[in-house]
N, C-alpha and C positions, 0 to 999 in steps of 0.2 A: 741347530744344523751345522752340518760340515762344510766347508766351501766346495768339496766335490759335490755335495746334493746341491748347490745352488748353481753351481756352474753348468750351464748348458751346453758348451762347446763337448764335440764328438771326441775330441782328445782327453778330455776329462773324465770318460768311461772307458779308457782303456781299449777302444775301437768298437765297443760292441753296440751297434746301432740299435736305436729304441723305436716305439712306434712314434715318440714325440719328435725325434729326428726326422722320421719319414713325413710326418705332417708340417713339419718346418723346412722342408725341401733341403735338408743337411745330409740324408741318404738318398742317392740317386738310384732310381729305377730304371733309367734308359739303358744303362748297360747290360741289364739283365733282358731287355726286350731285345737289344741288339743282338746278343746270344741266341735267342729263341729263334729270332728271324735269320741268324744265319744259319742254322739247322734246317729251316724250312727253305731257305734257298738252295743249300745242297740237296736236298730231297728233291725240288723242284728241276735242277739241272740234271741230275741223274735219271730223272723219268723222263724227262723231255728228250735228253738224249737217246735213251731206251726206245721211246716212242719213234725217234726219226728213224733208229735201227730196223725197227717192225715195220715202219711205213716203208724201208727199202727192199725188204724182204717178202713182200704182198707177191701176189702171182705173176705180177709183171716181173722180168728181167730184174736180177740183183742192181739197184742203183748205187754205184761205188762212191759217189760225191756224197750223197745222202747218208751212207754209212760211217764216211770219214767225218762227216758234219756230226753226225750222234756221237763219234768217240772223242771228237773234240770237245762237245758239249759235257760229256761224262768226265773228261779230265781237265780242262781248262775252265769250267762255269764255277766248279767249288773254289776254285783258287781265285778266281775274279770276287766271287762272293767275299770271301775270307779277307780279300785286300781291302774292299769297301768298308768293311764291318770294323777291321782294324782301324783303318783311319777314322772314322766316326769315334769309336772308344779311345784313340789316342787323345783326345780333346778332354776326355774324362778323367784319363790317366794322369794329366798333365796337371789338372784342377786338383786331384788328390795329391800328388806330388807338391805343389805351392801350397797346399794348405798344411801339410806335414811341417813345410819348411817355417811357415808363417807360425805354427804352433809350437816350433822349436826355438824360436826366436823370440817368444815373451817370456 
């Protein structure tokens, strides 16, 4: 067997994750889940903002504060969700970079 077949480090396989890497926790699943949660959060913020705007335009007089609150949710909600998700993913990127440095130093 060649050295490449015996070496189980992710760098030995030219960055191609395998099922073995997944089960050995060398391939991270959380960054993908965070991206999915980001999109769910974006749609939730937009939906809540639209809900507030619709609630403000019911038969009673237009509630300008609620409309502005809804617009703020639509504009700043996805931004806040993005910042939270990026700060979580940052830890995984740091780990990947340190792993690359470690593998280059070997």
